[in-house]
MIVOKOL-93878 format. One record per atom (N, C-alpha, C, CB): residue number from 1; residue in three letters; chain; atom name; x, y, z. Coordinates in pm, whole numbers, plus 32768, in hexadecimal, padded with zeros to 4 digits. Glycine has a CB too. Example, Ala and Ser with C-alpha at 12.3 -4.5 7.8 and 13.67 -1.06 7.14 Angstrom:
BEGIN
+-----+-----+---+----+------+------+------+
:   k :   r : c :  a :   px :   py :   pz :
+-----+-----+---+----+------+------+------+
:   1 : ALA : A :  N : 8527 : 7DC7 : 830C :
:   1 : ALA : A : CA : 84CE : 7E3E : 830C :
:   1 : ALA : A :  C : 8528 : 7EB6 : 830C :
:   1 : ALA : A : CB : 846B : 7E41 : 8389 :
:   2 : SER : A :  N : 8505 : 7F1F : 82C4 :
:   2 : SER : A : CA : 8557 : 7F96 : 82CA :
:   2 : SER : A :  C : 850A : 8003 : 8313 :
:   2 : SER : A : CB : 8580 : 7FC4 : 823C :
+-----+-----+---+----+------+------+------+
***
This chain:
BEGIN
+-----+-----+---+----+------+------+------+
:   k :   r : c :  a :   px :   py :   pz :
+-----+-----+---+----+------+------+------+
:   1 : MET : A :  N : 3372 : 2B27 : 5980 :
:   1 : MET : A : CA : 334C : 2B2D : 591B :
:   1 : MET : A :  C : 32D9 : 2B06 : 58E7 :
:   1 : MET : A : CB : 338C : 2B0D : 58F2 :
:   2 : PHE : A :  N : 3295 : 2A88 : 591F :
:   2 : PHE : A : CA : 324F : 2A58 : 58DB :
:   2 : PHE : A :  C : 31D5 : 2ABB : 5910 :
:   2 : PHE : A : CB : 3250 : 29C0 : 58E2 :
:   3 : ASP : A :  N : 31BE : 2ADB : 5977 :
:   3 : ASP : A : CA : 317A : 2B50 : 59B5 :
:   3 : ASP : A :  C : 315F : 2BA2 : 5983 :
:   3 : ASP : A : CB : 31A2 : 2B83 : 5A02 :
:   4 : LEU : A :  N : 31B8 : 2BDD : 5935 :
:   4 : LEU : A : CA : 31CB : 2C4D : 58F5 :
:   4 : LEU : A :  C : 3171 : 2C39 : 5863 :
:   4 : LEU : A : CB : 326E : 2C65 : 58E7 :
:   5 : ILE : A :  N : 318B : 2BD9 : 5827 :
:   5 : ILE : A : CA : 315A : 2B9F : 5786 :
:   5 : ILE : A :  C : 30C9 : 2BA3 : 57BD :
:   5 : ILE : A : CB : 319B : 2AE4 : 573F :
:   6 : ARG : A :  N : 3089 : 2B70 : 5826 :
:   6 : ARG : A : CA : 301A : 2B3A : 585D :
:   6 : ARG : A :  C : 2FD4 : 2BD7 : 587E :
:   6 : ARG : A : CB : 303F : 2AC7 : 58E7 :
:   7 : LYS : A :  N : 300B : 2C33 : 58A2 :
:   7 : LYS : A : CA : 2FC6 : 2CA0 : 58A7 :
:   7 : LYS : A :  C : 2F8E : 2CF4 : 5848 :
:   7 : LYS : A : CB : 2FFD : 2CD9 : 58DC :
:   8 : ALA : A :  N : 3026 : 2CDE : 57E3 :
:   8 : ALA : A : CA : 302F : 2D19 : 575B :
:   8 : ALA : A :  C : 2FA7 : 2CE9 : 5700 :
:   8 : ALA : A : CB : 30C4 : 2CE5 : 5713 :
:   9 : LEU : A :  N : 2F83 : 2C91 : 5700 :
:   9 : LEU : A : CA : 2F44 : 2C69 : 56C1 :
:   9 : LEU : A :  C : 2E9E : 2C6C : 56FA :
:   9 : LEU : A : CB : 2F87 : 2BFE : 56A7 :
:  10 : LEU : A :  N : 2E81 : 2C89 : 5768 :
:  10 : LEU : A : CA : 2E21 : 2C9D : 57AB :
:  10 : LEU : A :  C : 2E00 : 2CF6 : 5789 :
:  10 : LEU : A : CB : 2E24 : 2C98 : 5813 :
:  11 : THR : A :  N : 2E6B : 2D94 : 57A4 :
:  11 : THR : A : CA : 2E08 : 2E09 : 576F :
:  11 : THR : A :  C : 2E27 : 2E1B : 56E5 :
:  11 : THR : A : CB : 2E1A : 2E9C : 57BB :
:  12 : GLY : A :  N : 2E87 : 2DCF : 56B1 :
:  12 : GLY : A : CA : 2E88 : 2DF1 : 561D :
:  12 : GLY : A :  C : 2E1F : 2DDE : 55BF :
:  12 : GLY : A : CB : 2EE5 : 2DB4 : 55E6 :
:  13 : VAL : A :  N : 2DF4 : 2D69 : 55D1 :
:  13 : VAL : A : CA : 2DA2 : 2D37 : 5554 :
:  13 : VAL : A :  C : 2CF7 : 2D03 : 55AC :
:  13 : VAL : A : CB : 2E11 : 2C91 : 54F6 :
:  14 : GLY : A :  N : 2CB6 : 2D1D : 5550 :
:  14 : GLY : A : CA : 2C23 : 2D19 : 5570 :
:  14 : GLY : A :  C : 2BFC : 2C94 : 55A8 :
:  14 : GLY : A : CB : 2BCD : 2D35 : 54F3 :
:  15 : LEU : A :  N : 2C33 : 2C62 : 5615 :
:  15 : LEU : A : CA : 2C01 : 2BC7 : 5619 :
:  15 : LEU : A :  C : 2B80 : 2BBD : 561D :
:  15 : LEU : A : CB : 2C2D : 2B76 : 568B :
:  16 : GLY : A :  N : 2B27 : 2C25 : 564C :
:  16 : GLY : A : CA : 2A76 : 2C09 : 564A :
:  16 : GLY : A :  C : 2A54 : 2BCB : 559F :
:  16 : GLY : A : CB : 2A09 : 2CCA : 566A :
:  17 : ILE : A :  N : 2A83 : 2BF7 : 553F :
:  17 : ILE : A : CA : 2A4F : 2BDE : 54C7 :
:  17 : ILE : A :  C : 2AAF : 2B7B : 5473 :
:  17 : ILE : A : CB : 2A37 : 2C62 : 5485 :
:  18 : MET : A :  N : 2AFB : 2B4F : 54A9 :
:  18 : MET : A : CA : 2B47 : 2ABC : 5477 :
:  18 : MET : A :  C : 2B2D : 2A6A : 5494 :
:  18 : MET : A : CB : 2BB2 : 2A9A : 5485 :
:  19 : THR : A :  N : 2B23 : 2A0E : 543A :
:  19 : THR : A : CA : 2AEB : 2975 : 542A :
:  19 : THR : A :  C : 2B6C : 2927 : 5489 :
:  19 : THR : A : CB : 2AE3 : 2935 : 5361 :
:  20 : LYS : A :  N : 2B26 : 28B0 : 54B0 :
:  20 : LYS : A : CA : 2BA5 : 2840 : 54E7 :
:  20 : LYS : A :  C : 2C18 : 2845 : 54A2 :
:  20 : LYS : A : CB : 2B83 : 27A4 : 54DC :
:  21 : GLU : A :  N : 2C11 : 2824 : 5427 :
:  21 : GLU : A : CA : 2C58 : 2802 : 53C4 :
:  21 : GLU : A :  C : 2CCD : 2841 : 53A7 :
:  21 : GLU : A : CB : 2C18 : 2802 : 5369 :
:  22 : LYS : A :  N : 2C95 : 28B9 : 53BC :
:  22 : LYS : A : CA : 2D01 : 2949 : 537C :
:  22 : LYS : A :  C : 2D60 : 2961 : 53FD :
:  22 : LYS : A : CB : 2C95 : 2A03 : 5352 :
:  23 : ILE : A :  N : 2CEA : 2958 : 546E :
:  23 : ILE : A : CA : 2D58 : 2956 : 54FC :
:  23 : ILE : A :  C : 2DBF : 290C : 54D6 :
:  23 : ILE : A : CB : 2D22 : 2910 : 558F :
:  24 : GLU : A :  N : 2D94 : 2863 : 54E3 :
:  24 : GLU : A : CA : 2DFD : 2801 : 54F1 :
:  24 : GLU : A :  C : 2E69 : 281E : 5499 :
:  24 : GLU : A : CB : 2DCF : 277A : 54D9 :
:  25 : GLU : A :  N : 2E4E : 285C : 53D5 :
:  25 : GLU : A : CA : 2EB7 : 2881 : 53C1 :
:  25 : GLU : A :  C : 2F0B : 28FD : 53FB :
:  25 : GLU : A : CB : 2EAB : 2881 : 535B :
:  26 : LEU : A :  N : 2EEF : 296E : 5406 :
:  26 : LEU : A : CA : 2F10 : 29BA : 5442 :
:  26 : LEU : A :  C : 2F81 : 298F : 5497 :
:  26 : LEU : A : CB : 2EB1 : 29E4 : 5471 :
:  27 : ALA : A :  N : 2F47 : 2969 : 5519 :
:  27 : ALA : A : CA : 2F96 : 2915 : 558F :
:  27 : ALA : A :  C : 2FE8 : 28C7 : 554B :
:  27 : ALA : A : CB : 2F40 : 28B8 : 55F3 :
:  28 : ALA : A :  N : 2FE5 : 2865 : 54E7 :
:  28 : ALA : A : CA : 304C : 27F7 : 54CF :
:  28 : ALA : A :  C : 30CC : 2861 : 5488 :
:  28 : ALA : A : CB : 3006 : 2765 : 5456 :
:  29 : GLU : A :  N : 309A : 28C5 : 541E :
:  29 : GLU : A : CA : 30FB : 2925 : 53CD :
:  29 : GLU : A :  C : 314D : 296E : 5460 :
:  29 : GLU : A : CB : 3092 : 29AF : 5355 :
:  30 : VAL : A :  N : 311A : 29B9 : 54B7 :
:  30 : VAL : A : CA : 3165 : 29F4 : 54FF :
:  30 : VAL : A :  C : 31C6 : 29B0 : 555F :
:  30 : VAL : A : CB : 311C : 2A3C : 5533 :
:  31 : SER : A :  N : 319F : 2928 : 5583 :
:  31 : SER : A : CA : 31D8 : 28A7 : 55CB :
:  31 : SER : A :  C : 323A : 28A5 : 557A :
:  31 : SER : A : CB : 3187 : 281B : 55D7 :
:  32 : LYS : A :  N : 3242 : 287F : 54EE :
:  32 : LYS : A : CA : 32A6 : 286A : 5498 :
:  32 : LYS : A :  C : 3326 : 28E7 : 54A3 :
:  32 : LYS : A : CB : 325E : 2861 : 5409 :
:  33 : LYS : A :  N : 32EE : 2951 : 5466 :
:  33 : LYS : A : CA : 334E : 29BD : 5471 :
:  33 : LYS : A :  C : 336F : 29D2 : 551B :
:  33 : LYS : A : CB : 3309 : 2A4D : 5424 :
:  34 : ALA : A :  N : 3348 : 29B7 : 5550 :
:  34 : ALA : A : CA : 3369 : 2A05 : 55D8 :
:  34 : ALA : A :  C : 33E2 : 2993 : 55FC :
:  34 : ALA : A : CB : 32CF : 2A16 : 565F :
:  35 : ASP : A :  N : 33AF : 290D : 55E0 :
:  35 : ASP : A : CA : 3437 : 28A4 : 5605 :
:  35 : ASP : A :  C : 33D9 : 2864 : 56A4 :
:  35 : ASP : A : CB : 350A : 291E : 562F :
:  36 : LEU : A :  N : 3358 : 2857 : 56AB :
:  36 : LEU : A : CA : 3320 : 2828 : 5727 :
:  36 : LEU : A :  C : 332B : 2794 : 5709 :
:  36 : LEU : A : CB : 3285 : 2860 : 574B :
:  37 : THR : A :  N : 3340 : 2768 : 5792 :
:  37 : THR : A : CA : 3338 : 26F5 : 578A :
:  37 : THR : A :  C : 32A2 : 269A : 5770 :
:  37 : THR : A : CB : 3378 : 26DE : 57F4 :
:  38 : GLU : A :  N : 3259 : 2630 : 5749 :
:  38 : GLU : A : CA : 31EF : 2601 : 570F :
:  38 : GLU : A :  C : 31A3 : 2600 : 579B :
:  38 : GLU : A : CB : 3203 : 2576 : 56B8 :
:  39 : LYS : A :  N : 31E7 : 2626 : 5832 :
:  39 : LYS : A : CA : 316E : 260D : 588E :
:  39 : LYS : A :  C : 3156 : 26A3 : 5887 :
:  39 : LYS : A : CB : 3186 : 25C0 : 5932 :
:  40 : GLN : A :  N : 31B4 : 26E3 : 5892 :
:  40 : GLN : A : CA : 31BB : 279D : 5863 :
:  40 : GLN : A :  C : 313A : 27A8 : 5821 :
:  40 : GLN : A : CB : 3249 : 27DB : 57DF :
:  41 : GLY : A :  N : 3131 : 2770 : 5797 :
:  41 : GLY : A : CA : 30F2 : 2792 : 5729 :
:  41 : GLY : A :  C : 3057 : 2756 : 5734 :
:  41 : GLY : A : CB : 3146 : 275E : 56B1 :
:  42 : GLU : A :  N : 3057 : 26DA : 579D :
:  42 : GLU : A : CA : 2FD6 : 269E : 57A6 :
:  42 : GLU : A :  C : 2F86 : 2701 : 57F8 :
:  42 : GLU : A : CB : 2FD9 : 260D : 57E5 :
:  43 : ALA : A :  N : 2FDE : 2736 : 588D :
:  43 : ALA : A : CA : 2F77 : 277E : 58CA :
:  43 : ALA : A :  C : 2F7B : 27F7 : 58B6 :
:  43 : ALA : A : CB : 2F6E : 2771 : 5940 :
:  44 : LEU : A :  N : 2FCB : 283E : 5849 :
:  44 : LEU : A : CA : 2F9E : 28CA : 580B :
:  44 : LEU : A :  C : 2F0F : 28AD : 57B3 :
:  44 : LEU : A : CB : 3024 : 290D : 579A :
:  45 : ILE : A :  N : 2F05 : 2846 : 5783 :
:  45 : ILE : A : CA : 2E8C : 2832 : 570F :
:  45 : ILE : A :  C : 2E0D : 27F2 : 5773 :
:  45 : ILE : A : CB : 2EC3 : 27AC : 5679 :
:  46 : ALA : A :  N : 2E25 : 27CA : 57E0 :
:  46 : ALA : A : CA : 2DCB : 27C5 : 5848 :
:  46 : ALA : A :  C : 2D88 : 2832 : 587C :
:  46 : ALA : A : CB : 2DFE : 2794 : 58A1 :
:  47 : ASP : A :  N : 2DEC : 28A0 : 58C1 :
:  47 : ASP : A : CA : 2DD8 : 2927 : 58FB :
:  47 : ASP : A :  C : 2D94 : 2992 : 58AD :
:  47 : ASP : A : CB : 2E52 : 295A : 591E :
:  48 : LEU : A :  N : 2DB8 : 2969 : 5823 :
:  48 : LEU : A : CA : 2D63 : 29BA : 57AC :
:  48 : LEU : A :  C : 2D1B : 299F : 5780 :
:  48 : LEU : A : CB : 2D80 : 29DA : 5751 :
:  49 : LEU : A :  N : 2CC0 : 291D : 57A0 :
:  49 : LEU : A : CA : 2C51 : 28E7 : 5776 :
:  49 : LEU : A :  C : 2C04 : 290C : 57EC :
:  49 : LEU : A : CB : 2C57 : 2855 : 574F :
:  50 : VAL : A :  N : 2C28 : 291E : 5878 :
:  50 : VAL : A : CA : 2BCD : 293C : 58DB :
:  50 : VAL : A :  C : 2B9E : 29B9 : 58DB :
:  50 : VAL : A : CB : 2BFB : 2924 : 594C :
:  51 : GLU : A :  N : 2C0C : 2A1A : 58CE :
:  51 : GLU : A : CA : 2C02 : 2AB1 : 58B7 :
:  51 : GLU : A :  C : 2BB9 : 2ADC : 583F :
:  51 : GLU : A : CB : 2C87 : 2AED : 58AD :
:  52 : SER : A :  N : 2BA5 : 2A8E : 57D1 :
:  52 : SER : A : CA : 2B7A : 2AA8 : 5758 :
:  52 : SER : A :  C : 2AC6 : 2A9A : 578F :
:  52 : SER : A : CB : 2BC4 : 2A31 : 56D7 :
:  53 : GLU : A :  N : 2ABA : 2A1C : 57C9 :
:  53 : GLU : A : CA : 2A35 : 2A2A : 57FB :
:  53 : GLU : A :  C : 2A0A : 2A78 : 5860 :
:  53 : GLU : A : CB : 2A10 : 29C6 : 581B :
:  54 : LYS : A :  N : 2A3D : 2AB1 : 588C :
:  54 : LYS : A : CA : 2A28 : 2B24 : 591B :
:  54 : LYS : A :  C : 2A1C : 2B88 : 58AD :
:  54 : LYS : A : CB : 2ABF : 2B48 : 59AC :
:  55 : ALA : A :  N : 2A53 : 2B96 : 584A :
:  55 : ALA : A : CA : 2A5C : 2C3D : 57E3 :
:  55 : ALA : A :  C : 29E8 : 2C2B : 57AC :
:  55 : ALA : A : CB : 2AE0 : 2C5C : 5758 :
:  56 : ALA : A :  N : 29CB : 2BB8 : 575E :
:  56 : ALA : A : CA : 2950 : 2B88 : 5729 :
:  56 : ALA : A :  C : 28C9 : 2BBC : 575F :
:  56 : ALA : A : CB : 2952 : 2B01 : 5738 :
:  57 : ARG : A :  N : 28E2 : 2B88 : 57FE :
:  57 : ARG : A : CA : 2858 : 2B9A : 5835 :
:  57 : ARG : A :  C : 2832 : 2C39 : 586A :
:  57 : ARG : A : CB : 284C : 2B30 : 58B3 :
:  58 : ALA : A :  N : 28DC : 2C7A : 5887 :
:  58 : ALA : A : CA : 28CB : 2CEA : 5882 :
:  58 : ALA : A :  C : 2898 : 2D62 : 5844 :
:  58 : ALA : A : CB : 2901 : 2CEC : 588C :
:  59 : LEU : A :  N : 28C3 : 2D2F : 57C2 :
:  59 : LEU : A : CA : 28AA : 2D71 : 5740 :
:  59 : LEU : A :  C : 27D5 : 2D5B : 570E :
:  59 : LEU : A : CB : 2934 : 2D09 : 56BC :
:  60 : ASP : A :  N : 27D8 : 2CD1 : 5737 :
:  60 : ASP : A : CA : 271F : 2CDF : 5712 :
:  60 : ASP : A :  C : 26E0 : 2D2B : 577E :
:  60 : ASP : A : CB : 26BF : 2C3B : 570F :
:  61 : SER : A :  N : 273E : 2D1F : 57D8 :
:  61 : SER : A : CA : 26F1 : 2D83 : 585E :
:  61 : SER : A :  C : 26C8 : 2E16 : 5838 :
:  61 : SER : A : CB : 2764 : 2D9D : 58EB :
:  62 : LYS : A :  N : 2745 : 2E31 : 582B :
:  62 : LYS : A : CA : 2750 : 2ED3 : 57F5 :
:  62 : LYS : A :  C : 26D8 : 2ED4 : 5795 :
:  62 : LYS : A : CB : 27F1 : 2F02 : 5799 :
:  63 : VAL : A :  N : 2709 : 2EA9 : 571A :
:  63 : VAL : A : CA : 26A5 : 2EB1 : 56AD :
:  63 : VAL : A :  C : 261B : 2EA0 : 56D5 :
:  63 : VAL : A : CB : 26C1 : 2E50 : 564A :
:  64 : SER : A :  N : 2613 : 2E41 : 5715 :
:  64 : SER : A : CA : 2561 : 2E1E : 5721 :
:  64 : SER : A :  C : 252C : 2EAF : 5792 :
:  64 : SER : A : CB : 253A : 2D4C : 578B :
:  65 : GLY : A :  N : 2577 : 2EFC : 57E3 :
:  65 : GLY : A : CA : 255B : 2F5C : 582B :
:  65 : GLY : A :  C : 256B : 2FE0 : 57C4 :
:  65 : GLY : A : CB : 25B5 : 2F55 : 58A9 :
:  66 : ALA : A :  N : 25C0 : 2FC4 : 5756 :
:  66 : ALA : A : CA : 25A9 : 3035 : 5700 :
:  66 : ALA : A :  C : 252F : 3030 : 56AF :
:  66 : ALA : A : CB : 2616 : 3045 : 56A8 :
:  67 : VAL : A :  N : 24FF : 2FD5 : 567C :
:  67 : VAL : A : CA : 2483 : 2FAF : 5639 :
:  67 : VAL : A :  C : 241B : 2FC8 : 5688 :
:  67 : VAL : A : CB : 247D : 2F2A : 5611 :
:  68 : GLN : A :  N : 2411 : 2FAE : 56FA :
:  68 : GLN : A : CA : 2390 : 2FC9 : 5764 :
:  68 : GLN : A :  C : 239F : 3072 : 577D :
:  68 : GLN : A : CB : 23A4 : 2F62 : 5814 :
:  69 : SER : A :  N : 23ED : 308F : 578C :
:  69 : SER : A : CA : 23EC : 3124 : 5792 :
:  69 : SER : A :  C : 23BF : 3154 : 5716 :
:  69 : SER : A : CB : 2471 : 315F : 57B0 :
:  70 : ALA : A :  N : 23FE : 3142 : 56B0 :
:  70 : ALA : A : CA : 23B9 : 31AF : 563E :
:  70 : ALA : A :  C : 232E : 3189 : 560F :
:  70 : ALA : A : CB : 2414 : 31B7 : 55AF :
:  71 : LEU : A :  N : 22F5 : 30F3 : 564C :
:  71 : LEU : A : CA : 2282 : 30F2 : 5639 :
:  71 : LEU : A :  C : 2221 : 3139 : 5683 :
:  71 : LEU : A : CB : 226D : 308E : 5637 :
:  72 : GLU : A :  N : 224F : 3160 : 56F8 :
:  72 : GLU : A : CA : 21F1 : 318B : 575E :
:  72 : GLU : A :  C : 21ED : 3224 : 5733 :
:  72 : GLU : A : CB : 2224 : 316A : 5802 :
:  73 : LYS : A :  N : 2282 : 324B : 5712 :
:  73 : LYS : A : CA : 227E : 32ED : 56C8 :
:  73 : LYS : A :  C : 2229 : 32F3 : 5668 :
:  73 : LYS : A : CB : 2301 : 3324 : 5683 :
:  74 : MET : A :  N : 2203 : 3270 : 5626 :
:  74 : MET : A : CA : 21BD : 32BD : 558F :
:  74 : MET : A :  C : 212A : 3255 : 55C2 :
:  74 : MET : A : CB : 222A : 3289 : 54B0 :
:  75 : GLU : A :  N : 20F5 : 325F : 5621 :
:  75 : GLU : A : CA : 2077 : 3234 : 5677 :
:  75 : GLU : A :  C : 202E : 31C6 : 5615 :
:  75 : GLU : A : CB : 2007 : 32C3 : 569F :
:  76 : ILE : A :  N : 2084 : 3166 : 55E6 :
:  76 : ILE : A : CA : 2039 : 3111 : 5589 :
:  76 : ILE : A :  C : 200A : 30A7 : 55EE :
:  76 : ILE : A : CB : 2093 : 30D4 : 5505 :
:  77 : ALA : A :  N : 1FA8 : 307D : 55C2 :
:  77 : ALA : A : CA : 1F67 : 3007 : 5610 :
:  77 : ALA : A :  C : 1FB2 : 2F98 : 5638 :
:  77 : ALA : A : CB : 1F04 : 2FCE : 55C8 :
:  78 : THR : A :  N : 1FA1 : 2F49 : 5693 :
:  78 : THR : A : CA : 1FCF : 2EB3 : 568F :
:  78 : THR : A :  C : 1F83 : 2E4A : 5692 :
:  78 : THR : A : CB : 2018 : 2E96 : 56EB :
:  79 : LYS : A :  N : 1F92 : 2DEF : 5683 :
:  79 : LYS : A : CA : 1F57 : 2D79 : 5685 :
:  79 : LYS : A :  C : 1EED : 2D86 : 56E3 :
:  79 : LYS : A : CB : 1FB1 : 2D0F : 56A0 :
:  80 : HIS : A :  N : 1F2B : 2DAA : 5758 :
:  80 : HIS : A : CA : 1EBE : 2D9F : 57D2 :
:  80 : HIS : A :  C : 1E50 : 2DDB : 57C3 :
:  80 : HIS : A : CB : 1EE5 : 2DD0 : 584B :
:  81 : ASP : A :  N : 1E69 : 2E67 : 579A :
:  81 : ASP : A : CA : 1E11 : 2EBF : 5783 :
:  81 : ASP : A :  C : 1D8C : 2ECB : 5714 :
:  81 : ASP : A : CB : 1E5E : 2F13 : 5775 :
:  82 : VAL : A :  N : 1DD5 : 2E74 : 569E :
:  82 : VAL : A : CA : 1D82 : 2E47 : 564A :
:  82 : VAL : A :  C : 1D11 : 2DBA : 5641 :
:  82 : VAL : A : CB : 1DD1 : 2E47 : 55F9 :
:  83 : THR : A :  N : 1D69 : 2D6D : 56BF :
:  83 : THR : A : CA : 1D02 : 2D05 : 5714 :
:  83 : THR : A :  C : 1C90 : 2D2D : 5755 :
:  83 : THR : A : CB : 1D40 : 2CC5 : 5780 :
:  84 : VAL : A :  N : 1CBC : 2DA2 : 5797 :
:  84 : VAL : A : CA : 1C45 : 2DF2 : 5807 :
:  84 : VAL : A :  C : 1BE1 : 2E23 : 57B1 :
:  84 : VAL : A : CB : 1C80 : 2E81 : 5869 :
:  85 : LEU : A :  N : 1BFB : 2E52 : 5743 :
:  85 : LEU : A : CA : 1BAE : 2ED1 : 5705 :
:  85 : LEU : A :  C : 1B46 : 2E21 : 56BC :
:  85 : LEU : A : CB : 1C32 : 2F74 : 566C :
:  86 : GLU : A :  N : 1B7D : 2DD3 : 5672 :
:  86 : GLU : A : CA : 1B48 : 2D6F : 5648 :
:  86 : GLU : A :  C : 1ACD : 2D34 : 5694 :
:  86 : GLU : A : CB : 1BA7 : 2D20 : 563E :
:  87 : GLU : A :  N : 1AF4 : 2D20 : 5717 :
:  87 : GLU : A : CA : 1AA3 : 2CED : 5777 :
:  87 : GLU : A :  C : 1A1A : 2D57 : 57B6 :
:  87 : GLU : A : CB : 1B0F : 2CC5 : 57E7 :
:  88 : ARG : A :  N : 1A70 : 2DDA : 57AD :
:  88 : ARG : A : CA : 19E3 : 2E31 : 578E :
:  88 : ARG : A :  C : 1967 : 2E48 : 5760 :
:  88 : ARG : A : CB : 19EA : 2E65 : 576A :
:  89 : ILE : A :  N : 19D3 : 2E2C : 56E1 :
:  89 : ILE : A : CA : 195E : 2E31 : 565D :
:  89 : ILE : A :  C : 1920 : 2DC7 : 565B :
:  89 : ILE : A : CB : 198E : 2E3F : 55C7 :
:  90 : ALA : A :  N : 1921 : 2D28 : 5679 :
:  90 : ALA : A : CA : 18D6 : 2CC7 : 5666 :
:  90 : ALA : A :  C : 1872 : 2CCA : 56D7 :
:  90 : ALA : A : CB : 1921 : 2C52 : 5658 :
:  91 : GLU : A :  N : 189E : 2D2A : 5747 :
:  91 : GLU : A : CA : 181E : 2D13 : 5795 :
:  91 : GLU : A :  C : 17A9 : 2D71 : 575F :
:  91 : GLU : A : CB : 1838 : 2D31 : 5833 :
:  92 : VAL : A :  N : 1804 : 2DFE : 5741 :
:  92 : VAL : A : CA : 179F : 2E46 : 5723 :
:  92 : VAL : A :  C : 1730 : 2E0F : 56B0 :
:  92 : VAL : A : CB : 17DC : 2EBE : 5701 :
:  93 : GLU : A :  N : 1769 : 2DC0 : 5656 :
:  93 : GLU : A : CA : 173D : 2D67 : 55E4 :
:  93 : GLU : A :  C : 16C5 : 2D16 : 5630 :
:  93 : GLU : A : CB : 17C2 : 2CFB : 55A4 :
:  94 : GLN : A :  N : 1708 : 2CC8 : 568D :
:  94 : GLN : A : CA : 167D : 2C84 : 571C :
:  94 : GLN : A :  C : 1620 : 2CBF : 570B :
:  94 : GLN : A : CB : 168B : 2C97 : 57CB :
:  95 : ARG : A :  N : 163D : 2D27 : 5743 :
:  95 : ARG : A : CA : 15D6 : 2D9D : 5783 :
:  95 : ARG : A :  C : 155C : 2DAD : 570D :
:  95 : ARG : A : CB : 1635 : 2E4C : 579D :
:  96 : LEU : A :  N : 156B : 2E08 : 56B0 :
:  96 : LEU : A : CA : 1545 : 2E15 : 565D :
:  96 : LEU : A :  C : 14FB : 2DAB : 5609 :
:  96 : LEU : A : CB : 1591 : 2E45 : 563F :
:  97 : ALA : A :  N : 153C : 2D4B : 55E9 :
:  97 : ALA : A : CA : 14F8 : 2CD3 : 55B6 :
:  97 : ALA : A :  C : 1470 : 2C9D : 560D :
:  97 : ALA : A : CB : 1569 : 2C60 : 55B5 :
:  98 : SER : A :  N : 1495 : 2C9F : 5695 :
:  98 : SER : A : CA : 141C : 2C83 : 5711 :
:  98 : SER : A :  C : 13D1 : 2CFA : 570E :
:  98 : SER : A : CB : 1456 : 2C6B : 57BA :
:  99 : ASP : A :  N : 140E : 2D61 : 56F2 :
:  99 : ASP : A : CA : 1391 : 2DD5 : 56F6 :
:  99 : ASP : A :  C : 133A : 2DFB : 567D :
:  99 : ASP : A : CB : 13CB : 2E5C : 571C :
: 100 : ASP : A :  N : 1359 : 2D90 : 5613 :
: 100 : ASP : A : CA : 1315 : 2D7F : 559F :
: 100 : ASP : A :  C : 12BD : 2D2C : 5582 :
: 100 : ASP : A : CB : 1354 : 2D72 : 5554 :
: 101 : SER : A :  N : 12DB : 2CBC : 55BD :
: 101 : SER : A : CA : 12A0 : 2C46 : 55B2 :
: 101 : SER : A :  C : 1223 : 2C6F : 5626 :
: 101 : SER : A : CB : 1310 : 2BBC : 55D1 :
: 102 : GLY : A :  N : 123D : 2CCB : 56B7 :
: 102 : GLY : A : CA : 11B0 : 2CCE : 56F5 :
: 102 : GLY : A :  C : 1174 : 2D3A : 56D4 :
: 102 : GLY : A : CB : 11A8 : 2CC7 : 5781 :
: 103 : ALA : A :  N : 119E : 2DAE : 566B :
: 103 : ALA : A : CA : 1141 : 2DF3 : 5627 :
: 103 : ALA : A :  C : 10F2 : 2DA4 : 55BF :
: 103 : ALA : A : CB : 1181 : 2E5E : 55EF :
: 104 : GLU : A :  N : 1123 : 2D4B : 55A3 :
: 104 : GLU : A : CA : 10C8 : 2CFD : 551D :
: 104 : GLU : A :  C : 1058 : 2CC1 : 5540 :
: 104 : GLU : A : CB : 1111 : 2C87 : 54D1 :
: 105 : SER : A :  N : 1075 : 2C75 : 55B6 :
: 105 : SER : A : CA : 1005 : 2C1A : 560E :
: 105 : SER : A :  C : 0F88 : 2C5F : 5643 :
: 105 : SER : A : CB : 1049 : 2BDF : 5693 :
: 106 : LYS : A :  N : 0FB5 : 2CE7 : 5651 :
: 106 : LYS : A : CA : 0F36 : 2D3F : 5689 :
: 106 : LYS : A :  C : 0ED2 : 2D60 : 5619 :
: 106 : LYS : A : CB : 0F69 : 2DD4 : 56CA :
+-----+-----+---+----+------+------+------+
***
């Protein structure tokens, strides 16, 4: 029974977006209604918290991947692209400045 309740909660609840407090409240409520022992209730909370962390990391990874994919499709410059261009502009400005100073001294 305990395992069935645990699996139902893991599949039926968006654990990746729930706070620790909400998970603890949910587990306490389920434990009370399912007449679980205190030890089983604590185990349920611990399992749900671990699974919540895993779900949150998986969700973060998926969202990051989706955002990266969307940015690539939109062909938006990345911070690295902008930094490279800034460095190239600085080099060109230095060359122009040195060419100007060389031309003025002649």
